[in-house]
VEXDREN-2710 file (C-alpha; in Angstrom, 1 decimal):
% VEXDREN-2710
k/r/px/py/pz
1/MET/-6.4/13.6/8.6
2/ASN/-7.9/11.1/5.8
3/MET/-7.2/12.5/2.7
4/LYS/-10.4/13.1/0.4
5/ASN/-10.5/12.2/-2.9
6/PHE/-12.6/13.3/-6.1
7/THR/-13.2/11.6/-9.3
8/ILE/-12.7/14.6/-11.5
9/SER/-9.3/15.2/-9.9
10/MET/-7.5/11.9/-10.1
11/VAL/-4.7/12.5/-12.8
12/ILE/-1.1/10.7/-13.0
13/ILE/1.6/12.3/-11.8
14/CYS/4.1/11.9/-14.1
15/LEU/6.8/14.5/-12.8
16/CYS/7.5/12.6/-9.6
17/ILE/7.5/9.4/-10.2
18/SER/10.5/7.8/-12.1
19/PHE/12.4/5.1/-10.7
20/SER/16.2/4.6/-11.4
21/PHE/15.7/1.3/-12.9
22/ALA/18.0/-1.3/-15.4
23/GLN/15.9/-0.3/-18.8
24/THR/13.3/-2.9/-19.3
25/SER/10.6/-3.4/-21.9
26/ASN/9.0/-5.8/-19.6
27/LYS/5.5/-5.0/-17.6
28/ILE/4.7/-6.1/-14.4
29/ASN/1.5/-7.6/-13.4
30/PHE/-0.1/-7.5/-9.7
31/LYS/-1.4/-11.4/-8.8
32/LYS/-4.5/-11.1/-6.7
33/ALA/-4.7/-12.0/-3.6
34/LYS/-6.0/-12.4/-0.4
35/GLN/-6.6/-8.5/1.3
36/GLU/-6.1/-8.9/4.9
37/ASN/-8.0/-6.1/7.2
38/SER/-5.5/-3.3/8.1
39/VAL/-5.0/-1.9/11.2
40/LYS/-5.5/1.7/11.7
41/SER/-3.6/3.6/14.4
42/PHE/-6.4/6.2/14.7
43/GLU/-10.2/6.5/14.3
44/VAL/-11.6/7.4/11.1
45/SER/-12.3/11.0/11.2
46/ASN/-15.5/12.4/11.0
47/GLU/-14.5/15.7/8.6
48/ILE/-14.8/12.6/5.7
49/GLN/-18.4/11.6/6.6
50/PRO/-21.0/12.7/4.1
51/ARG/-23.2/15.2/5.2
52/SER/-26.8/14.6/7.1
53/GLY/-30.3/16.7/7.7
54/GLY/-30.4/20.1/6.1
55/ASP/-27.1/19.9/4.7
56/CYS/-27.9/17.0/1.8
57/ILE/-30.4/17.7/-0.3
58/PHE/-30.9/13.7/-0.5
59/SER/-29.3/11.2/2.1
60/ASP/-29.3/7.7/2.6
61/ASP/-27.3/5.5/5.0
62/PHE/-28.9/2.4/3.5
63/SER/-30.3/1.5/6.2
64/ASN/-33.5/1.0/5.0
65/PRO/-32.8/-1.3/1.4
66/SER/-36.4/-0.4/0.0
67/THR/-34.7/2.8/-0.4
68/TRP/-33.0/1.0/-3.5
69/THR/-33.6/-1.0/-6.3
70/THR/-31.4/-3.8/-7.5
71/GLY/-30.9/-5.1/-11.2
72/TYR/-28.6/-6.7/-13.2
73/ASP/-29.1/-7.8/-17.2
74/PRO/-30.1/-11.8/-17.2
75/SER/-28.4/-12.1/-20.8
76/ALA/-25.1/-11.2/-19.5
77/CYS/-25.1/-12.8/-15.6
78/THR/-26.6/-13.5/-12.8
79/LEU/-23.8/-11.1/-10.4
80/GLU/-26.7/-9.0/-8.2
81/TRP/-25.6/-6.7/-5.6
82/GLU/-26.6/-6.7/-2.1
83/ILE/-27.3/-4.5/0.5
84/GLY/-28.0/-5.0/4.1
85/THR/-25.7/-5.5/7.4
86/GLY/-23.0/-7.7/8.4
87/LEU/-22.0/-8.3/4.4
88/SER/-18.6/-9.1/3.8
89/THR/-16.5/-10.2/0.4
90/GLY/-16.0/-14.4/-0.1
91/GLY/-14.1/-16.0/-3.4
92/PHE/-10.9/-16.9/-2.8
93/PHE/-9.2/-13.4/-3.4
94/PRO/-11.7/-11.5/-0.3
95/ILE/-10.9/-8.2/-0.2
96/SER/-12.1/-6.4/3.2
97/THR/-15.5/-5.1/4.1
98/ILE/-16.5/-1.2/3.9
99/GLU/-15.6/0.2/7.7
100/SER/-17.9/3.2/7.1
101/THR/-18.7/4.7/10.6
102/THR/-22.6/3.7/10.0
103/ALA/-21.7/0.4/8.1
104/ASP/-23.6/-1.0/11.1
105/ASN/-26.8/0.5/9.3
106/GLY/-25.6/-1.3/6.4
107/PHE/-24.3/-0.6/3.0
108/ALA/-24.2/-1.9/-0.3
109/MET/-22.1/-4.8/-2.0
110/ILE/-20.9/-6.4/-5.2
111/ASP/-18.8/-9.1/-5.1
112/SER/-17.1/-9.9/-8.7
113/ASP/-14.8/-12.2/-7.0
114/GLU/-17.0/-14.7/-5.3
115/TYR/-19.0/-14.7/-8.7
116/GLY/-16.1/-15.5/-10.9
117/GLY/-14.6/-18.0/-8.9
118/GLU/-11.4/-19.4/-7.9
119/GLU/-10.0/-18.8/-11.9
120/GLY/-12.6/-16.1/-12.9
121/GLY/-15.7/-16.2/-15.5
122/THR/-15.8/-15.0/-18.6
123/GLU/-19.0/-12.9/-18.8
124/VAL/-19.3/-9.1/-18.6
125/GLU/-21.3/-8.6/-15.7
126/ASP/-23.6/-6.0/-15.6
127/SER/-25.3/-5.5/-12.6
128/TRP/-26.8/-1.8/-10.5
129/PHE/-29.0/-0.7/-7.7
130/THR/-31.0/2.7/-8.4
131/THR/-32.4/5.3/-6.6
132/ALA/-36.5/3.9/-6.0
133/SER/-37.6/7.4/-6.0
134/PRO/-36.6/10.8/-7.9
135/ILE/-34.8/13.3/-6.4
136/ASN/-36.1/16.6/-6.7
137/MET/-33.0/19.1/-7.6
138/ALA/-35.2/22.1/-9.5
139/ASN/-33.5/24.6/-7.3
140/TYR/-30.2/23.4/-7.4
141/PRO/-28.2/24.1/-10.2
142/ASN/-25.0/22.9/-9.2
143/VAL/-25.1/19.7/-7.3
144/VAL/-22.3/17.0/-6.3
145/LEU/-22.8/13.1/-5.6
146/GLU/-20.9/12.2/-2.2
147/PHE/-20.5/8.9/-1.0
148/GLU/-18.0/6.7/0.8
149/THR/-16.9/3.9/-0.6
150/TRP/-14.1/1.1/-0.6
151/TYR/-13.0/-0.5/-4.0
152/ARG/-10.0/-2.4/-5.6
153/SER/-9.8/-3.1/-8.9
154/TYR/-7.9/-5.7/-10.8
155/ASN/-7.9/-5.6/-14.6
156/SER/-11.1/-5.4/-16.6
157/GLU/-14.0/-3.7/-14.6
158/LYS/-15.7/-0.2/-14.6
159/CYS/-17.4/1.6/-11.9
160/TRP/-20.1/4.0/-13.3
161/VAL/-23.0/6.8/-11.7
162/VAL/-25.7/7.0/-13.8
163/VAL/-28.2/9.7/-13.9
164/SER/-31.6/9.7/-15.8
165/THR/-34.1/12.3/-15.6
166/ASP/-36.9/9.8/-16.5
167/GLY/-36.0/6.5/-14.4
168/VAL/-36.8/4.4/-17.6
169/THR/-33.5/5.6/-20.0
170/TRP/-30.8/3.7/-19.3
171/PRO/-27.7/3.3/-21.4
172/GLU/-26.6/0.1/-21.9
173/LEU/-22.4/0.0/-20.6
174/THR/-19.6/-2.1/-20.7
175/PRO/-16.2/-1.7/-19.3
176/ASN/-15.1/-1.1/-23.2
177/ASP/-17.7/2.2/-22.4
178/GLU/-16.5/5.9/-21.6
179/ALA/-17.7/8.6/-19.6
180/ASN/-20.2/10.8/-21.1
181/PRO/-21.6/13.6/-18.9
182/SER/-23.9/15.2/-21.0
183/GLU/-26.0/11.9/-20.8
184/GLY/-25.5/11.2/-17.6
185/ILE/-22.7/8.6/-17.8
186/TYR/-20.2/9.1/-15.4
187/GLU/-16.7/6.7/-14.5
188/VAL/-16.1/6.9/-10.9
189/PHE/-12.8/5.6/-11.1
190/PRO/-11.3/6.5/-13.8
191/ASN/-7.7/6.9/-12.4
192/ILE/-8.0/3.4/-10.5
193/SER/-10.2/0.5/-12.5
194/SER/-7.9/-1.6/-14.5
195/ASP/-5.0/-0.5/-12.6
196/VAL/-4.2/-3.3/-11.1
197/GLY/-4.4/-3.9/-7.4
198/ALA/-5.2/-0.3/-7.0
199/ASP/-7.0/1.2/-4.4
200/VAL/-9.3/4.7/-3.2
201/GLY/-6.5/4.9/-0.3
202/ASN/-8.3/4.7/2.7
203/ASN/-11.2/2.6/3.8
204/PRO/-13.7/4.4/4.3
205/THR/-12.8/6.6/1.6
206/THR/-15.3/9.8/0.7
207/TRP/-15.7/10.4/-2.9
208/ARG/-17.5/13.0/-4.9
209/ILE/-19.1/13.1/-8.6
210/ASN/-20.3/16.7/-9.9
211/ILE/-23.6/16.0/-11.4
212/SER/-24.6/19.2/-12.1
213/GLU/-24.2/18.6/-16.0
214/SER/-27.1/16.1/-16.3
215/ALA/-28.8/16.6/-12.7
216/GLY/-28.3/20.3/-12.1
217/GLY/-31.6/21.8/-12.0
218/GLN/-33.8/19.3/-12.8
219/GLU/-37.3/18.4/-10.9
220/ASN/-36.6/14.5/-11.4
221/VAL/-33.4/12.8/-10.7
222/TRP/-32.7/9.0/-10.6
223/ILE/-29.4/8.1/-9.2
224/ARG/-28.0/4.5/-10.8
225/PHE/-24.7/2.8/-9.4
226/HIS/-23.4/0.9/-12.3
227/TRP/-20.9/-2.2/-12.5
228/THR/-19.1/-3.9/-15.1
229/GLY/-16.8/-6.1/-15.2
230/THR/-15.1/-9.7/-15.9
231/TRP/-13.8/-11.4/-12.5
232/GLY/-12.8/-7.8/-10.4
233/TYR/-12.5/-7.6/-6.3
234/ALA/-15.4/-5.8/-5.1
235/TRP/-17.2/-2.7/-4.6
236/PHE/-18.4/-1.1/-1.4
237/VAL/-21.0/1.7/-1.0
238/ASP/-22.4/3.7/1.6
239/ASP/-23.7/6.9/3.3
240/VAL/-25.3/8.6/0.0
241/CYS/-25.1/12.9/-0.3
242/VAL/-26.1/15.2/-2.6
243/ILE/-25.3/18.4/-2.2
244/GLU/-24.7/21.7/-3.2
245/GLN/-21.2/22.6/-4.9
246/PRO/-19.6/25.4/-3.2
247/ALA/-18.9/28.7/-4.3
248/ASP/-15.1/28.7/-3.5
249/ASP/-13.6/25.2/-2.5
250/LEU/-9.6/24.2/-3.1
251/VAL/-8.6/20.7/-2.2
252/LEU/-5.0/19.9/-1.5
253/ASN/-5.7/16.4/-2.4
254/TYR/-1.7/15.5/-0.5
255/GLY/1.8/16.6/-0.2
256/VAL/4.4/15.0/-1.2
257/VAL/8.2/15.0/0.5
258/SER/10.9/12.8/-1.4
259/HIS/14.1/12.9/-0.9
260/THR/14.9/11.1/-4.0
261/GLY/12.9/13.1/-5.8
262/THR/11.7/9.7/-7.7
263/GLY/8.2/9.7/-6.0
264/GLU/9.0/7.3/-3.3
265/GLU/8.3/8.7/0.2
266/TYR/10.0/7.6/2.8
267/GLY/9.2/6.8/6.4
268/MET/13.0/6.6/8.0
269/VAL/16.2/8.0/6.2
270/PRO/19.5/8.0/7.6
271/LYS/21.1/11.1/7.7
272/ASP/23.9/9.7/5.4
273/GLN/21.7/9.2/2.6
274/VAL/19.6/11.8/3.4
275/GLY/21.6/14.3/0.2
276/GLY/21.2/17.8/-0.2
277/THR/18.0/18.3/-1.5
278/MET/14.3/17.2/-1.4
279/ALA/11.4/17.0/-3.6
280/TYR/8.1/18.6/-2.0
281/GLY/4.8/18.9/-4.2
282/GLY/1.3/18.8/-3.7
283/ASP/-1.8/18.3/-5.8
284/VAL/-4.8/20.9/-6.4
285/PHE/-7.9/20.8/-7.1
286/ASN/-10.8/23.3/-7.2
287/PHE/-14.1/21.6/-6.7
288/GLY/-15.9/25.0/-5.8
289/ILE/-17.6/26.6/-8.9
290/ASN/-16.2/29.5/-9.0
291/ASN/-12.2/30.1/-10.7
292/GLN/-9.7/30.4/-8.5
293/SER/-6.3/33.1/-9.2
294/ASP/-3.7/33.4/-6.9
295/VAL/-3.6/30.2/-6.3
296/GLU/-0.6/29.6/-3.9
297/LEU/1.0/25.9/-2.0
298/SER/2.7/27.0/1.2
299/MET/4.8/24.9/3.4
300/ASP/5.8/24.5/7.2
301/LEU/9.0/22.0/8.2
302/SER/9.4/21.3/11.4
303/LYS/11.7/18.9/13.4
304/ASP/10.6/17.8/16.4
305/GLY/8.2/20.4/17.0
306/ASN/9.9/23.2/16.2
307/VAL/9.4/25.2/12.8
308/ILE/12.6/24.8/10.8
309/MET/11.1/26.4/7.5
310/SER/8.3/28.8/7.3
311/GLY/6.3/29.8/5.2
312/GLU/7.8/28.2/2.3
313/THR/6.1/29.1/-1.1
314/ASP/8.8/28.8/-3.8
315/PHE/6.6/26.6/-5.7
316/THR/6.0/25.7/-9.2
317/MET/2.6/25.1/-10.5
318/TYR/2.2/23.0/-13.9
319/SER/-1.5/21.9/-15.0
320/ALA/-3.4/18.8/-16.3
321/ASP/-3.8/18.3/-20.2
322/ALA/-6.7/16.6/-21.6
323/ASP/-5.0/13.9/-20.9
324/GLY/-4.9/14.3/-17.2
325/PHE/-1.1/14.3/-17.5
326/TYR/0.9/17.1/-15.6
327/SER/2.2/19.8/-18.3
328/VAL/6.1/21.0/-17.8
329/VAL/4.9/24.2/-18.8
330/GLU/4.2/26.5/-15.7
331/THR/1.0/27.9/-15.3
332/ASP/0.1/31.3/-14.1
333/GLY/-1.4/30.6/-11.1
334/MET/-5.2/30.5/-12.2
335/ILE/-7.5/27.1/-11.4
336/ASP/-10.8/26.7/-13.3
337/ASN/-13.5/25.2/-12.2
338/ASP/-12.8/21.3/-12.2
339/GLU/-9.3/21.7/-13.0
340/SER/-6.4/19.6/-11.3
341/VAL/-2.7/21.7/-10.8
342/TYR/0.5/19.7/-9.6
343/PHE/2.7/21.9/-7.4
344/GLU/6.3/21.0/-7.3
345/MET/9.9/22.8/-5.3
346/MET/13.6/21.2/-5.3
347/ASP/14.9/22.6/-2.0
348/GLU/18.0/22.8/-0.3
349/ASN/17.4/20.3/2.6
350/PRO/17.4/22.5/5.6
351/SER/18.6/20.0/8.3
352/THR/20.3/16.1/8.2
353/GLU/20.6/16.2/12.3
354/ILE/18.4/13.1/13.3
355/GLY/14.9/13.4/15.0
356/MET/11.3/13.6/13.9
357/TYR/10.4/15.8/10.8
358/THR/6.2/17.3/9.6
359/ALA/5.4/19.4/6.3
360/ASP/2.5/20.8/6.7
361/PHE/1.3/22.2/3.5
362/THR/-1.5/24.9/2.7
363/VAL/-3.4/25.6/-0.4
364/ASN/-4.6/29.4/-0.3
365/SER/-6.3/31.8/-3.1
366/MET/-7.3/35.0/-3.6
367/ALA/-11.1/33.9/-2.8
368/GLU/-10.3/31.2/-0.3
369/MET/-8.3/31.5/2.9
370/ASP/-7.7/30.4/6.4
371/GLY/-11.1/30.7/8.1
372/SER/-13.4/30.2/4.8
373/ALA/-16.5/28.1/5.4
374/ASN/-13.9/25.1/3.4
375/PHE/-11.0/25.0/4.4
376/SER/-10.0/22.4/6.6
377/ASN/-9.3/20.2/3.3
378/ASN/-6.8/22.9/1.8
379/ILE/-4.5/21.4/4.7
380/SER/-2.2/18.3/4.0
381/SER/0.6/16.7/6.1
382/ARG/3.9/14.2/5.6
383/GLU/5.8/13.0/8.1
384/PHE/9.4/11.0/8.0
385/MET/11.9/10.7/10.6
386/ILE/15.6/10.9/9.6
387/SER/17.8/8.3/11.7
388/GLU/20.9/6.9/12.5
389/ASP/21.2/3.9/10.4
390/LEU/17.6/2.6/9.5
391/TYR/16.5/2.9/5.8
392/SER/12.5/1.8/5.9
393/LEU/10.0/2.8/2.8
394/ASP/7.4/2.1/5.6
395/GLY/6.4/4.7/8.0
396/ILE/4.9/2.3/10.9
397/ASP/5.8/4.6/13.6
398/VAL/6.6/7.4/12.2
399/TYR/3.5/8.5/10.9
400/THR/0.6/9.5/13.6
401/ASP/-1.9/8.3/11.4
402/SER/-1.2/5.0/9.4
403/ASP/-3.1/2.7/7.7
404/VAL/-1.2/-0.6/7.7
405/THR/-2.2/-4.5/6.1
406/ARG/-0.2/-7.4/5.7
407/ILE/1.4/-9.8/2.7
408/GLY/2.4/-13.6/3.6
409/THR/2.8/-17.0/2.7
410/GLY/-1.1/-17.8/2.9
411/SER/-1.7/-14.6/0.3
412/PHE/-1.2/-16.3/-2.9
413/THR/-1.6/-19.5/-3.9
414/ASP/1.6/-21.5/-4.6
415/GLY/3.0/-18.7/-2.0
416/THR/3.8/-21.5/0.6
417/ASP/7.4/-21.9/0.4
418/GLY/10.3/-19.6/-1.8
419/PHE/7.8/-16.6/-1.3
420/MET/9.3/-13.4/-1.8
421/MET/8.9/-9.9/-0.7
422/MET/10.9/-6.9/-1.5
423/ALA/11.2/-3.2/-1.0
424/TYR/12.8/-0.7/-3.1
425/TYR/15.6/1.6/-1.9
426/GLU/17.6/4.8/-3.5
427/ILE/21.0/4.5/-1.8
428/ALA/22.6/7.7/-2.8
429/GLN/26.2/7.0/-1.5
430/GLU/28.2/4.6/-0.9
431/THR/27.2/2.5/2.2
432/ASP/27.8/-0.9/4.1
433/VAL/24.2/-3.0/4.7
434/ALA/24.4/-4.8/7.8
435/GLY/21.3/-6.7/7.2
436/LEU/17.6/-6.6/7.6
437/GLN/15.1/-5.4/9.9
438/ILE/11.3/-7.3/8.9
439/MET/8.5/-5.7/10.3
440/LEU/5.7/-8.9/11.4
441/ASP/2.5/-8.5/11.2
442/SER/2.3/-9.6/15.3
443/TYR/3.5/-5.9/15.6
444/LEU/0.5/-4.9/15.3
445/TYR/-2.0/-7.5/15.1
446/GLY/-1.6/-9.0/18.8
447/GLU/-3.6/-11.8/19.2
448/ASN/-5.3/-11.6/15.6
449/ALA/-1.5/-12.1/14.4
450/LEU/-0.7/-15.2/11.4
451/THR/2.9/-15.3/12.2
452/VAL/3.9/-18.3/14.4
453/SER/7.7/-19.9/15.0
454/GLY/9.6/-22.2/13.1
455/GLY/9.3/-21.1/9.4
456/GLU/12.7/-20.0/7.6
457/MET/13.6/-16.7/6.4
458/ILE/16.6/-15.4/3.7
459/ILE/16.9/-12.2/3.2
460/SER/19.0/-11.0/0.3
461/LEU/19.9/-7.7/-1.8
462/ARG/19.1/-7.7/-5.1
463/ASP/19.6/-5.4/-8.3
464/THR/16.6/-3.9/-10.0
465/ALA/17.9/-5.0/-13.5
466/ALA/17.4/-8.6/-11.7
467/VAL/14.1/-8.2/-10.5
468/PHE/12.9/-7.2/-13.3
469/ALA/14.7/-9.4/-16.0
470/GLU/12.3/-11.1/-18.2
471/THR/13.1/-14.0/-16.6
472/PHE/13.4/-13.8/-12.2
473/SER/16.2/-15.8/-11.4
474/PRO/15.6/-16.1/-7.2
475/SER/19.7/-17.2/-6.9
476/GLU/20.7/-13.6/-9.1
477/THR/21.2/-12.1/-5.6
478/ILE/23.8/-9.5/-4.9
479/VAL/24.3/-11.0/-1.0
480/GLU/22.0/-13.4/0.7
481/SER/22.2/-14.3/4.5
482/ASP/21.8/-18.3/5.7
483/PHE/18.3/-19.6/6.5
484/TYR/16.8/-17.9/9.8
485/MET/14.4/-19.5/11.5
486/LEU/12.2/-17.5/12.8
487/THR/11.3/-17.5/16.8
488/GLU/8.7/-17.2/19.2
489/GLN/10.4/-14.2/21.0
490/ASP/10.6/-13.0/16.9
491/VAL/6.9/-13.1/17.0
492/SER/6.6/-11.8/20.3
493/ASN/8.9/-8.7/19.4
494/GLY/6.6/-8.2/16.0
495/TYR/10.4/-8.1/14.4
496/VAL/13.3/-9.8/13.6
497/GLU/16.2/-8.9/12.7
498/ILE/18.5/-11.5/10.2
499/ALA/22.3/-10.2/9.1
500/PHE/24.4/-10.9/6.4
501/ASP/27.4/-13.2/6.9
502/SER/29.1/-9.4/7.6
503/PRO/28.2/-5.9/6.3
504/TYR/28.3/-5.6/2.5
505/THR/29.2/-2.6/0.7
506/LEU/26.6/-1.3/-1.6
507/SER/27.6/1.3/-4.6
508/ALA/24.8/4.7/-5.0
509/GLY/21.6/3.3/-7.2
510/GLY/18.7/1.8/-6.5
511/TYR/18.1/-1.9/-5.2
512/TYR/15.4/-4.7/-3.6
513/ALA/15.8/-5.6/0.2
514/CYS/14.3/-9.0/-0.5
515/VAL/12.9/-11.4/2.2
516/GLU/12.4/-15.4/0.7
517/MET/10.3/-17.1/2.9
518/TYR/9.3/-21.2/3.7
519/SER/6.3/-21.6/5.8
520/ASN/6.5/-25.8/5.7
521/ASN/3.5/-25.6/3.5
522/ASN/1.5/-23.4/5.4
523/ASP/2.6/-24.9/9.0
524/THR/4.1/-22.0/9.8
525/ASP/3.1/-19.5/8.1
526/MET/4.8/-15.4/7.8
527/TYR/3.1/-12.4/7.1
528/ILE/4.9/-9.0/6.7
529/LEU/3.3/-5.7/7.5
530/ASP/2.6/-3.6/4.4
531/ASP/2.1/0.1/5.0
532/GLU/-0.5/1.5/2.7
533/THR/-0.9/5.6/4.5
534/VAL/1.4/7.0/2.1
535/PRO/0.9/6.2/-1.7
536/GLN/4.2/4.8/-3.9
537/PRO/5.3/4.1/-7.3
538/ALA/3.6/0.4/-8.3
539/GLY/7.4/-0.4/-8.3
540/ALA/8.2/0.4/-4.5
541/SER/7.2/-3.6/-3.2
542/VAL/7.0/-6.3/-5.3
543/ILE/6.5/-10.3/-5.0
544/PHE/7.8/-13.2/-6.2
545/ILE/5.5/-16.6/-6.3
546/PRO/7.6/-19.9/-6.9
547/GLY/6.9/-20.9/-10.4
548/ASP/5.1/-17.9/-11.7
549/GLN/6.5/-13.8/-11.6
550/VAL/7.4/-11.0/-10.5
551/TYR/4.3/-9.2/-9.2
552/THR/3.6/-4.8/-8.4
553/ASN/2.1/-6.0/-5.1
554/GLY/2.0/-4.2/-2.3
555/THR/2.4/0.0/-0.9
556/ALA/5.4/-0.4/1.7
557/ALA/6.6/-3.6/2.6
558/GLY/7.7/-3.4/6.2
559/ILE/11.3/-4.6/5.1
560/ARG/13.7/-2.1/6.5
561/MET/17.7/-1.8/5.7
562/LYS/20.3/-1.7/8.7
563/LEU/23.0/0.6/7.3
564/GLY/26.7/0.6/8.8
565/SER/28.9/-2.1/10.3
566/GLY/25.6/-3.2/12.6
567/GLN/26.9/-2.8/15.5
568/GLY/24.3/-3.6/18.3
569/PHE/21.8/-5.5/14.9
570/ASN/21.2/-8.8/16.2
571/VAL/23.8/-9.7/18.3
572/ALA/22.2/-13.3/19.6
573/GLU/22.0/-14.5/16.0
574/ASP/24.8/-12.4/14.5
575/LEU/26.8/-15.1/12.2
576/VAL/30.1/-16.0/12.3
577/SER/33.3/-18.0/10.3
578/GLU/34.4/-19.4/13.2
579/ILE/32.0/-21.9/13.7
580/SER/31.9/-25.0/10.7
581/VAL/29.1/-27.2/10.2
582/TYR/29.9/-29.8/7.5
583/PRO/28.8/-31.6/5.2
584/ASN/26.2/-30.5/3.3
585/PRO/24.0/-32.7/2.5
586/SER/24.8/-35.1/4.6
587/THR/23.9/-39.0/6.0
588/GLY/23.4/-38.1/9.5
589/ILE/26.9/-37.6/10.7
590/LEU/27.5/-33.8/11.0
591/ASN/31.0/-31.8/11.6
592/ILE/31.3/-28.9/13.8
593/ASP/34.7/-26.8/13.7
594/PHE/35.3/-24.3/15.9
595/GLU/38.3/-21.8/15.8
596/THR/38.0/-20.4/19.2
597/ASN/38.5/-22.3/22.3
598/ASP/34.9/-22.2/24.2
599/SER/31.8/-24.0/25.1
600/PHE/29.3/-24.0/22.7
601/SER/25.6/-25.6/22.5
602/VAL/24.1/-27.1/19.8
603/GLU/20.4/-27.2/19.0
604/VAL/18.9/-29.6/15.9
605/THR/15.6/-28.4/14.8
606/ASN/13.3/-29.9/12.4
607/ILE/11.6/-28.6/9.2
608/ILE/8.5/-27.7/11.7
609/GLY/10.2/-26.2/14.8
610/GLU/11.0/-29.1/17.2
611/ILE/14.3/-29.4/18.8
612/VAL/14.7/-32.7/18.4
613/LEU/18.9/-32.6/19.9
614/VAL/20.6/-30.5/22.3
615/LYS/24.8/-31.2/23.0
616/GLU/27.1/-29.4/24.7
617/VAL/30.6/-29.3/23.6
618/GLU/33.6/-27.5/24.4
619/SER/36.0/-28.6/21.2
620/ASN/35.7/-29.8/17.6
621/THR/32.8/-32.5/17.7
622/SER/30.1/-34.7/15.9
623/ILE/26.7/-35.7/15.9
624/ASP/25.0/-38.6/14.6
625/LEU/21.6/-37.6/12.9
626/SER/21.4/-40.9/11.3
627/ASN/18.4/-41.8/12.9
628/PHE/16.0/-39.2/12.2
629/ASP/13.7/-38.8/9.1
630/LYS/15.8/-37.9/5.7
631/GLY/14.6/-33.8/5.3
632/THR/15.9/-30.5/6.4
633/TYR/17.3/-29.4/9.5
634/LEU/18.6/-26.6/11.2
635/VAL/21.9/-26.8/13.6
636/LYS/22.3/-23.7/15.3
637/VAL/25.5/-23.6/17.4
638/SER/25.9/-20.6/19.8
639/ASN/27.2/-19.8/23.0
640/SER/26.6/-16.1/24.6
641/ASN/29.3/-14.4/22.4
642/LEU/28.8/-16.5/19.1
643/SER/25.6/-17.7/17.1
644/LYS/25.5/-19.9/13.5
645/THR/22.7/-21.6/11.7
646/GLU/22.8/-24.0/9.1
647/ARG/20.6/-25.2/6.9
648/ILE/21.0/-29.1/6.7
649/VAL/19.8/-31.9/4.2
650/ILE/19.8/-35.4/5.5
651/GLU/19.9/-37.7/2.7
END
């Protein structure tokens, strides 16, 4: 079920988000990127669609653009909203188009990125669209504006909804202004705008704003969607509906399951890393008119469909302060109208057995119980798997309803060669790491995949202090592999497994699993899946762009740790010490030595993936590459039991 979001309930969860990073004063930024269309494992649920017909005081699906008027401040910019069908973002860093179920009828879009160009302009863009006719709300003292939206933040914009009762008086707004509901000024995304790289979660998401203070009981109401900013991404709006606010309506925005207790929610956790306790939580918002008493969050936990914890209610409830941060003071079970609270519980882990787990959360109050009119949004679920030895930040193939996109060597300017993606892992107790499993975009995108064979990867493990150092050093690793060339079989499989020379022992602590990619100047691009289903702390997935810096891009990169000895892991490409290829660099004559008596195949591939030499050998040998062009080659020596690939430079 898609998660509903409410502007007046968006708060920062201080209690649950704290990495065990080494101390650093550096703030890691977000790099503007091309955002690929996501792949969903489900159809958008009708539950989140705006109401129609008699349910709405006013509704519009943008099938008739004349229902709205567009405008902009000509002294500030010439950027204008577009209303119609078939619209999509342009520019150098386009984001995906809204995926509303009625998008074919039309929608509204502002494309700040295309307007700003490659490097961004200096204008403070000031653009809007407004209902062409007034809406009569005289008989409705409590009203809510509901609409479908898709929005991604950069760093210098704010999105507004503005209400006017005369259609003439409108405020002058900039990204530096603050909301003022008494004057009809509502900030749409107060905890997303200016949070670089943040978005509304699902595409699309149903967003609600309580406009009662300025519009309730008014005979003539005009509603305006107002964009202000400088070189943002884009904002989409569709299916606008004004509804009467319900009397009783608690909303469970999300549930949380974290075996680390520090905010990350892993899709797969090896049984040896689960630990003795689990952290559970949930964010609840009172959307109804009435205050709610005896509010209680309960949870059922199931393994492989069988309930192993039932009706767990030992949650502590915390309220938010005036700045939107959760207090450490326990509340009394009361939630006022328009108030958010957070529930948290640390409990003994009921199971470390391998299997699929589902935590089902439900919020109740004295006035709103199961069977109430609006109870469908009182329920939320989280899924995870306890595995034998695979540690996964992403939940691909674990989450029933997944939302996955991709990031790779073609996502960023200057990210073609040496580009890195990293996923954060908390190691609870000492363990061996055999290598990494990397989820390629071909796993889900099929024929629309951008990954091709011939590109090269290096995997590594890095300490968090090294990743977030003032100056990032690509060579500062704990352990790294040799170069690995992506094969057609890897692309067909949709994933690649790369092993270290031998399993590396990690002590307890926080680490990044890293993939360094070389695409031969985009000739052999590689894209890794990024799971956006579950919100993660900003540093859960980061990237490095050569010549630039580390950025907190991505949600849950599909870069997985394989713990233990690695038995059965990438057997065909198991790197061994019994084979030596030297010298490196070379003038063209390469020596290949073996510590075992056996037959081997020698295969030499150039930088664009072409096989330039194949030779069968049974003993130590030399090969002559002096007739080939100078540059980089991969030399693979293998048989049915052993394999080793070396990156060799011919000078």
